[in-house]
C-alpha positions in Angstrom: -25.2 -6.3 0.4 -23.9 -9.8 0.1 -25.5 -12.6 -1.9 -26.4 -16.1 -0.6 -24.8 -19.2 -2.1 -28.3 -20.5 -2.9 -29.1 -17.3 -4.9 -25.9 -17.6 -7.0 -26.7 -21.3 -7.7 -30.2 -20.5 -8.7 -29.2 -17.7 -11.1 -26.6 -20.0 -12.8 -29.0 -22.9 -13.1 -31.8 -20.7 -14.6 -29.4 -19.5 -17.3 -27.6 -22.8 -17.9 -30.3 -25.5 -17.6 -29.1 -28.9 -16.6 -25.8 -27.5 -15.2 -24.3 -29.1 -12.1 -23.4 -26.2 -9.8 -21.6 -26.3 -6.5 -21.0 -23.0 -4.6 -18.5 -22.7 -1.7 -18.3 -19.7 0.7 -14.6 -19.3 0.9 -14.4 -17.0 3.9 -17.8 -17.4 5.5 -18.5 -13.8 4.9 -21.0 -14.1 2.0 -18.7 -12.0 -0.2 -16.1 -14.5 -1.5 -17.3 -17.6 -3.3 -16.0 -20.4 -5.5 -18.3 -21.8 -8.1 -17.8 -25.2 -9.8 -20.0 -25.5 -12.9 -20.3 -28.5 -15.2 -22.4 -27.8 -18.2 -22.8 -29.6 -21.6 -23.2 -26.2 -23.2 -19.5 -25.5 -22.4 -18.4 -28.2 -24.8 -16.2 -26.7 -27.5 -16.0 -23.3 -25.8 -12.8 -21.7 -24.5 -12.4 -21.2 -20.7 -13.0 -17.4 -21.2 -16.2 -18.1 -23.1 -17.4 -20.5 -20.4 -16.7 -17.9 -17.7 -18.5 -15.2 -19.7 -21.5 -17.4 -19.8 -21.5 -17.8 -16.0 -20.9 -14.1 -15.4 -23.8 -13.3 -17.8 -26.1 -15.6 -15.8 -25.4 -13.4 -12.7 -27.1 -10.5 -14.4 -24.8 -7.7 -13.4 -24.3 -8.7 -9.8 -20.5 -9.3 -10.1 -18.6 -6.5 -8.5 -21.8 -5.3 -6.7 -23.7 -7.7 -4.6 -21.2 -10.4 -5.4 -17.7 -9.2 -4.6 -15.5 -12.2 -5.6 -16.2 -15.4 -7.5 -13.5 -18.0 -8.3 -14.8 -20.1 -11.2 -14.0 -23.6 -12.3 -15.9 -24.6 -15.4 -16.0 -27.7 -17.6 -18.1 -29.8 -19.9 -19.2 -33.2 -18.5 -16.7 -36.0 -19.1 
């Protein structure tokens, strides 16, 4: 069962309050997404730590309901 882009965005925003989140459906199949997340809480964290924070916000759905997610993360400029 695929996830909707709105559900992915909501989960991320709930876990990372104030984050700017943009989700793109890369193939139009509801299984392959790109997420662009800008969040103040990423400041000072490595890229790996930032991605771990996003994956944690998805509450175990990666690899199940959500097949593929390309992440771009950053702190605000």
